N, C-alpha and C positions, 0 to 999 in steps of 0.2 A: 350521404347515403345508405339506405337500409337495404341486405340483401334483396329484395323485391324490385325497390328502385333501380340497382343497379341491374339488374337480370335486363328489366328493362330497357335500361339506355342503351346497353350492349345488345340489344337483340338489335337484326337487319330489320326495318320495318316495325314500325310504331302502332302496339294496342292499342294505346293510350288517345283518347277523344285530347286535341289538345285545343284551349283557348283562343279566343280570337286575338287576345293581348301577347300569346305566345312566340317566342322568336323561334323554337322549333316548328315543322310540320310533319313532314313524312318519317320522322325515326331512322334516315341514315347520315345525320348532318355529323357527328362524332366520329364512326366509324370510316365513311367515305372517305372522310379530309382527312384521319389518321393513317389510311390505309392508302391513301395516293402520296404519302412523301415517306412512310417506313413500315418496312417486314414485321415490324411485331408492334402492340399495343397495349399497354397495363394501365389499369385506373383500378387504381387503390383508393380508400373512402372511410374515414371515420367517422362514425356518430354514434353521441352519449358512450364511450367507453368502448364500441363494438367496432372489428374494422370488418370488412369487404373487398375482396377483389375479385379481378376477370380479367385474364387474356384471351388479344384474336394474335396470328401468326399466320404467314402464308401459306405455313406446311402444317397446321392445323385445318385450316378450310379447304386446305386438296386430302385434305382424310375426312372429311365429312362434314365438314360445317362444326369443327370439335373448338367450342370456348370454355377454356384450362380457366377452372376456379380457383384458386389462391387459398391458401390456409390463413387463419386471419395470427397466430405466432407470428410468421414469414414478414406476414405485413406492418405490423405491431414492433418488429427488429428493422424492417430497413425504413419505416416512418421517425423511430426515434432519433436514426445519425442527424436527423433534422435535415428541411428544407430550405434551406434560409437564401432570402429573408421572408421565405412563407412560413406563417405562424399554424400550426393545427394542432393546440392546444385540448383545444373541447372537442371543433371538428374542422369538416373539409375534405377534400378529393383533391387530388394529382393525378393528372394524366401524364404518361410518358409514353416518349416515339425512342424507339433503336431500327437500329439498319438504318438509320437514313439513303435514300437513293439520292437526294437530288442536293445534297450537301457533303458532296465530292470534293478534297483540295488536299496539295501534297502538303509534307509538315512544313515547307517553307514557305505556303500559302495560307496554312490553319489559320494566321491570328486576323489575317485581311479577311477571308471569308467569312471568317464570325462575326468581323465590326459589318462587312457589309451586308449578311442576312440578318442583322441584328436594325439596323437601317430598314431595310426592305420590310421587314416583318414590323416596327413601330411606324411606319411609313400608311401601311396596309391596314392594321388597326387603329391607328388614327383618323382614321376617313372612315372606313367599315363604321365604328360607332362611335362618331365623334358628336354627335346627340347625349349619349349615357355619359360620355367622357366627361363632353361638355357642361353639362350639367350637374356633374358630379353624383352620378346614380353608378356611375361606376370605374374602378381605378385599374391600373393596367401598369407591371414594373415588368420590364428587362433586365434580365442580367446571366454573368459568364461564371458558374460553378465548374472549377478543377476537379475527379473526381481523385482522392487518398490524398486532397493536400482542405489545407482549414478554410472552413465557408468565407466567400466574401462575401462582403456586405457594400459593396459596390451594387447600385443600381439605379435604372435609368427610367423613368416616368415616361409612357406614353403619352402623347398631347393630342389636344383635338384636332382634327382638320379639316374646316366645315367650307364648303366647296362653293358657301355663299357667306361666307363672313369679312365682304371689305368696310371699308368706313364708309364708304359714299358713295352713290350710284354714278354707273358710267354717262348713264343720262338723265336727265330730268322728269318725272313723272314715272318713273321704273324702281322695285316694280308692279307691274301687272297682274291681275290675275285672269281666269278666261274660263269659261265651262267646256269642255269636251261633251257633246252629246256620244252615248253609248247605245244607241236601241233602247231593248229593252232594261237592261242593266242599270239605266240612268245616264248620269254625267258626272264627269270626273271632272277635279277643280284642276287646273295647271298652272303655277307660279311664274310669270319671266322677269329671268333679274339680267342685264347688262353689269359686267366691271365694271370699275374705270380702268385707262388706258394704263400700258408702261408699269401696270400694279408690281411689286416684290413682296405684299404678302403669301404666306407657307399658304394660302387658304385660296390663292390662284393658282401656283406650282404644283402644289398637292406632290411634292416632293421630289419632285425636279420632272424629267422629259419632255419632253414638246407640249406646249401646251394649249398649241390649236386641236388636238386630240381628246381636250377636257370637254368640248361645248356638248351643246346638247341636254339632253337629259336626265335627270339624276333621279331613280326610283326609287322609293323609299317603303318599308314595308314594318308596321311595329317600331320604328324608329330606327330601324337598321339598314343604311344604304346597300340599295342589292343592284342597281347598275350605275357605273360615274361615265357619263356622255355617251355620243350617240345619238343619231336621228332619228333610228327607229321607221328609216322609211319620209322621213316626213322632209328631210334633202336628200341629193343626191350625197353629196359628199361628207360625209364626218368628221372631215378637217381639213377643210375648207379653211384658211388665214383667216378672211375677215370676217370669218364671224367666229373669231377665237374667244371673245369677250362675252356671249352667249348662253348662257344655263338655265336651264329649265327644272325647277322642282317638282318632282310628283311624289303626295303620300297614298299611297296604293292600298284600300281595304283590304282586311282579310278576306272579303268575298269575292274579291276580286282574280285575288288568286289563280284561277281557274280562267277565266278571261283572258288573261296576261299570260297565260301558260306559262307561271313560272318552275323552274325546274326546280331536278329536288334538292340540289348543290344549293338552293336561292341566290345563287349567283348572277341570273341574268332573266330577264322578261322579253316576250316574246306580242307585244300586242295584238288586238284584234285588227282583221283588215279595214275596218270601217276608223280606225282612231289618227291616222298618217291625216287621210284628207280630210276629218272632223277639225282634225289638229289647225292644219293648214286654213279652214274656212272658218277657225272661230273666233267670234267679234263681243266686244261690249261697249257699252257706253264711250268707257276709254279712250278706244284704238281694236287694234284687229290684232292677230298672230303675223298676219303678214306684214304691217305695220313694224309690228316689234321686228323682225328681220332687218328690216329694211333698217332700222334706226340703231341695230346692234352692229352695223356694216357699217353705220355713217360715223358712230361713236370710234371702230378700230383705224376709221381711214382718216378722221380728225387728227390723230394723236402725232405729233410732232417729231416722233422718229421715225425715220425711214425707213420703210422699207425693204430689201435685198441691198443694204450692206454687204461689199465683196469682203470682208473681212471685219466680222463680226464677235470675234474672241482675237485677241492681243498677248502677248508674254507677258504671267506676273511675276512672283515669288518661283525661286529658283534659274532667274536668266539674271543677267549681269544689269544691275540697277541703270546705269550710263546708256548700254545698247537698249534696256528696256524701252526707256523714255523717245528714244530717236528711231526704232521700228514701231511705236505707236504713232508719233509723228509723221510717219509715212501711211502706216496704213491706213490711221482714222480717216474714214471722211467726214467732210461737215455736214454736220444737219442728222446723222444716226444715231446721236446721242453718245449716253457714256458708254463705252465700251465690255465686255464681261471677259476678266482675265482668267488665264488658264495659267496653271502653276505647274509646277516640275519635280520631280523628287527621283531617287534612284532605290527601290526595292528588291529584293533578292525575289524573282519570280523561276520560274521551274527552265530549264537549261535549253528548251527548244523554243522559248518565248526571249524576246526581246526589248517588245514595247506592248504597252497595254493604255485603252482608254478606259479612264474615269469619268464615266458620265455623272454620276452622283456628285463629284466634288471638282467639277471640271478640272483633272488632271490628265497631266501624260505620263505616264511611269513607266521606265528605265529598266533594264535588271542592272542590279549591280554587279552579277556576277560577270560581266562583261565591260564593267568601269575601267576601268585598267587598263582594256586594249583598246579603248575607245578614245582616256585621256594620251593614251603612249605614254613618253617621260613627263607630263603635264602633272600638275600638283591637284590632286582633288578639292573642290569647293562646292559651297550653295549654291553656287553659279557657273559648274564647268559646266563644260563641252556645249554652249549656245550653239552654233551652227546646225548640230544634229538636234537638236530642242525646236530649233527655228521649224528648222524643213518637216519635221514632223508634224508641230503645228500646224502652218500650211496645209497639211495631204492631209489633216482630217478634221478643219474648219467645217465643213458641211455636217460630220458628225456627231457634234455634240448639243444637238439641237434634235437628235433624235432620240425615242423615248426607249427604242428597241434595239438590238444588233439586227441587223437583215442575216439571213442563210448565206447571201452573196458578198454582206460585209464580211462576214466574218471565216469565208473561203478566202478574199482578199488579204485580210491581216493574215493568214497564217501563212501565204504564200512572201508576204512582204517581211514575216517573223523571220521566216526560214533561209529568206535571203538574205538576212542581215547577218542572223549566224552563223552559215557557210561562211560568209564573207569575214569576218570577227574570227572564227576558225581558226581559217587559213592564214589570218594576218594580216595589218593593212600594209 
């Protein structure tokens, strides 16, 4: 970027007109996204051999919205050290976040926290920008560099997570398109899809969590995914299990930004009042939206897997093989399909934590600091403490399918951990 371009990029509220195909709109995205995560955001750029840089900090904002202008000599020296594997030989821009507010971790948990963060960021970027990545218009890489050490050449490429990338439709005749009237604004095309039942495709799971929360509308603006699910008033329940296979694709023209109240972060939309009733009444020669809902529910009900299994999650790695098969035979219910397996691991956690639930990888993690106390005189092995592991698996059965932890669950886990740690410290 040139200095005038960077000045405009760091301004809160753009003064330039955005084209209809531009991803940006209000001119606050970079600043709002950065300062919601970090107390300091620095942007350095190189263009035709010239260096420019500016920095926002909470402290300078409080002093009167002062944006620091960095010296080109400092910028050149910093970029000369290398940003491997990013190359800035000719031109490029680096955005640096410092004093992160939401990435706190103890020394024992730093590696786990970094890996969890990389996984979450990869899923979110792969979903939001899946059209760009899938069509090779954009490549995104994630890596970890340690200050004071040689540059790492290990990097992970973000893959596209397309919420409509299924091998075959879950119902014959779909997808179907409907035109939704929006008064003077015209008509909006929506495309209704039904996923195949029991899918294990990444595009269905979208990084994990409760798949029923993924049903509903997927609003795009200029190929960027804005909203990932939810019925926007067309249905009373956004998580009704029988509609887990239903997803509706909507490409919003830029001219509809005001009508759909696109927020300044471009993270959600609020359709006009006429949207929900007109969607429900939408009808074409090929059928109606109401029939689409019924077809999606029918596709779900016809899946062979029985709903409501008492034990959907059974022991996997980290549990004795012989006992594992016996437990599966006892807990598995005929007609429920293949169970999902939960693995167990001992890792060093905070001293006041005995057990953690790792939903992303279907794991129960026990604190290695207390391993010897649990085992007493028994020898440690990859499949030790089976009784403790089984009890926690049964205790946490219902939590693996949830996307996020509720405040009640976090308090519940905190009490369990407190009780376990107290007992272990006082001796078995």
